[in-house]
C-alpha positions in Angstrom: 18.5 -26.2 32.6 20.1 -23.1 32.9 19.6 -22.5 29.6 15.7 -22.4 29.9 15.7 -20.8 32.8 18.0 -17.7 30.7 15.5 -18.1 27.9 12.8 -17.6 30.2 14.0 -14.4 31.8 14.2 -13.5 28.4 11.0 -13.8 27.5 9.9 -12.3 30.6 11.7 -9.1 30.0 10.9 -9.1 26.7 7.2 -9.1 28.0 7.7 -6.6 30.6 9.5 -3.7 28.8 7.4 -1.1 27.6 7.2 -2.7 23.9 6.2 -5.8 25.4 3.1 -4.0 27.2 2.3 -2.5 23.8 1.2 -5.7 22.9 0.0 -6.9 26.2 -2.5 -4.2 25.3 -3.3 -4.4 21.3 -4.0 -7.8 22.5 -7.0 -7.3 25.1 -8.2 -4.4 23.0 -8.1 -6.9 20.1 -9.8 -9.5 22.2 -12.4 -6.9 23.7 -13.2 -6.6 19.2 -13.4 -10.1 18.3 -17.0 -10.7 18.3 -17.1 -7.7 16.2 -14.4 -7.5 14.4 -15.6 -11.6 12.9 -19.1 -10.1 12.7 -18.1 -7.2 10.3 -15.3 -9.1 8.3 -17.9 -11.8 7.7 -20.8 -9.2 6.9 -17.9 -8.0 4.6 -17.0 -11.2 2.9 -20.4 -12.0 1.9 -21.2 -8.6 0.5 -18.0 -8.0 -1.0 -18.4 -11.4 -2.9 -21.9 -11.1 -4.1 -20.4 -7.7 -5.9 -17.9 -8.7 -7.3 -19.2 -10.8 -10.3 -20.7 -6.9 -11.2 -16.9 -5.6 -10.6 -15.4 -8.5 -12.6 -18.1 -7.8 -15.2 -17.1 -4.1 -15.3 -13.6 -4.9 -15.7 -13.9 -7.2 -18.8 -15.9 -5.3 -20.4 -15.1 -4.1 -23.6 -14.8 -0.5 -24.7 -11.9 -1.7 -21.8 -10.2 -4.8 -23.6 -7.9 -3.8 -26.8 -8.7 -5.5 -29.5 -8.7 -9.1 -30.6 -8.7 -9.7 -26.4 -10.6 -12.4 -24.9 -10.6 -13.2 -21.1 -10.8 -17.2 -20.5 -10.7 -18.8 -17.4 -8.4 -22.0 -17.0 -10.6 -23.7 -13.8 -13.8 -24.7 -12.7 -13.0 -22.8 -9.8 -10.3 -19.7 -11.0 -13.4 -17.3 -10.7 -15.2 -18.3 -6.9 -11.0 -18.5 -5.7 -10.8 -14.9 -7.4 -14.3 -13.7 -6.1 -12.7 -14.9 -2.8 -9.3 -13.1 -2.8 -11.0 -10.3 -3.2 -14.0 -10.5 -0.4 -11.1 -11.2 2.0 -9.0 -8.0 1.0 -12.1 -6.3 1.6 -12.6 -7.5 4.6 -9.4 -6.7 5.3 -9.1 -3.1 4.2 -12.5 -2.6 6.6 -11.3 -3.9 9.6 -8.2 -1.9 9.4 -10.1 1.3 8.5 -12.8 0.1 11.3 -9.4 -0.7 14.6 -8.6 3.1 13.6 -11.9 4.9 14.3 -12.0 3.2 17.4 -9.0 3.7 18.3 -9.4 7.5 17.3 -12.6 7.3 19.5 -11.7 5.4 22.7 -10.2 7.7 25.2 -8.7 5.3 27.5 -6.7 3.2 24.5 -5.5 6.1 23.9 -4.3 6.9 26.9 -2.2 3.4 27.5 -1.3 3.8 24.0 -0.2 7.9 24.8 1.9 5.9 27.9 3.4 3.0 26.4 5.0 5.5 23.9 6.2 7.7 26.3 7.2 4.9 27.8 9.2 3.7 24.6 9.9 7.6 24.7 8.5 7.8 21.3 5.6 10.7 20.4 2.5 9.3 18.2 1.9 12.7 15.6 -0.6 15.1 16.6 -3.7 16.1 15.0 -1.5 19.4 14.0 -1.7 21.7 10.6 1.5 19.9 9.7 0.1 16.0 10.5 -3.3 16.9 8.9 -1.7 18.7 5.6 0.4 15.4 5.6 -2.4 13.2 6.1 -4.1 15.3 3.4 -1.1 14.5 0.7 -0.7 11.0 1.5 -4.4 10.7 0.5 -4.2 13.2 -2.3 -1.1 11.8 -4.1 -2.7 8.3 -3.8 -5.8 9.7 -5.3 -3.4 10.5 -7.9 -1.5 7.7 -8.6 -5.0 5.4 -9.1 -5.5 7.8 -11.8 -3.2 7.3 -13.2 -2.3 3.8 -13.1 -6.7 3.6 -14.6 -6.6 6.3 -16.7 -3.2 6.1 -18.5 -0.9 3.6 -18.1 -2.7 0.4 -17.7 -5.0 0.8 -20.9 -1.9 2.4 -22.5 0.4 -1.7 -21.2 -2.1 -3.9 -22.1 -2.4 -2.6 -25.7 1.6 -2.5 -25.7 1.8 -6.1 -24.3 -1.4 -6.9 -27.6 0.2 -5.5 -30.1 3.4 -7.1 -29.4 2.4 -10.7 -28.8 -0.2 -10.3 -32.0 3.1 -9.0 -34.0 4.2 -12.6 -33.5 1.2 -14.2 -34.5 -0.2 -15.1 -31.1 -3.7 -15.0 -29.8 -3.8 -13.2 -27.3 -6.4 -14.8 -24.5 -5.4 -13.8 -20.4 -6.7 -15.9 -17.3 -8.6 -13.8 -15.5 -6.9 -14.4 -12.2 -4.0 -13.3 -14.4 -5.5 -10.3 -15.8 -7.6 -8.8 -12.6 -3.8 -8.7 -10.7 -2.4 -7.2 -13.6 -4.6 -4.1 -12.9 -4.5 -4.5 -9.4 -0.7 -4.5 -9.3 -0.4 -1.7 -11.0 -2.8 0.2 -9.9 -1.1 -0.4 -5.9 2.5 0.2 -7.7 1.1 3.9 -8.5 -0.3 4.3 -5.3 3.3 3.8 -3.2 5.8 4.9 -5.6 3.5 8.6 -5.8 4.1 8.8 -2.1 8.3 9.8 -3.2 7.1 13.3 -2.2 5.6 12.6 1.2 8.7 10.4 1.8 11.0 12.5 0.4 9.6 15.7 2.9 9.4 13.3 5.8 13.0 12.5 6.0 14.1 16.1 5.9 12.1 17.6 8.1 12.9 15.3 10.9 16.2 15.1 10.0 17.2 11.6 9.4 18.6 13.4 5.7 20.4 15.9 5.1 19.5 17.5 1.1 23.5 17.7 0.3 23.1 14.1 1.5 20.2 13.2 -0.8 21.7 15.0 -3.5 25.0 12.8 -3.3 23.2 10.1 -3.8 20.2 11.2 -6.0 21.9 8.9 -8.9 21.4 5.5 -5.9 18.1 7.1 -5.4 17.2 6.9 -9.2 18.5 3.3 -9.5 16.2 2.6 -6.4 12.7 3.5 -7.9 13.6 1.4 -10.6 14.7 -1.8 -8.5 11.5 -0.5 -6.3 9.5 -0.5 -9.9 10.2 -3.7 -10.8 9.3 -5.4 -8.0 6.1 -3.1 -7.9 5.2 -2.9 -11.5 4.3 -5.7 -13.9 7.4 -7.6 -15.7 8.2 -5.8 -18.7 10.3 -2.8 -19.3 7.3 -0.7 -20.7 6.0 -1.1 -16.7 9.1 -1.0 -15.2 9.8 2.9 -17.4 6.4 4.2 -16.3 5.8 3.4 -12.8 9.3 4.1 -11.8 9.8 7.9 -14.2 6.5 9.6 -12.3 9.1 8.0 -8.8 12.1 10.3 -10.1 10.0 13.0 -11.3 8.1 13.0 -7.9 11.4 13.0 -5.9 13.5 15.5 -7.8 9.5 18.1 -6.9 10.1 17.3 -3.5 14.0 18.6 -3.3 12.7 21.6 -5.4 10.1 22.5 -2.7 12.5 21.5 -0.3 14.6 24.3 -1.8 12.0 27.3 -2.1 10.6 26.4 1.3 12.7 25.5 3.5 11.2 22.0 5.0 14.6 20.8 6.2 15.8 24.2 8.5 18.5 24.2 6.9 
């Protein structure tokens, strides 16, 4: 019985803490926005679902596929499930963007969040030159990663995998869901991996580490990049290498920039 009271007290103390109050504020905010969120989500799913056929048709066009490759569906509902998955993903992205815009425009909500951050001794980012430059760098590097994946990495890897299979006397018929998932995962891996300079410079700027410490563990960071590439990229050595190497190169560029511009102030 005493243990039950202790658990209840622990839960109550958590809920009354600054972090708990912040979660409670977020919960109230989401409840107030619930009807708009549901409406936006349903609308985006409907719109996204209607557009997925066009997107998939564009992805499987002959000019985007290697020679002698056929895209097939292996179950009656595979295409429908893929359409629904893409539409739901589109809805989630739009919801996140909507919430960020509402939070940016809502003065009362901003004040509540700022108060919670102050109680937690956390400082939210300000719209300074550094913050804007960081945001632009994240967007630019993400777009560069996307272009790298789409214009260079995807066609080259698809051609390599096709030639490798056909050289063994195999016919190349790819499942639709597997083909689309391959492209999406590769693009996501590049978008995330290309953020290496931003992450490195921010860690140096805010004193989370030092240039000498990073250089001391450079080989370990390289190895971690390849491990991350193995998780994010498709399961073949070529994809792993082509995803991990830009991360390593961009990481080294960040160290050079730090040496020239002294981000770490050391």
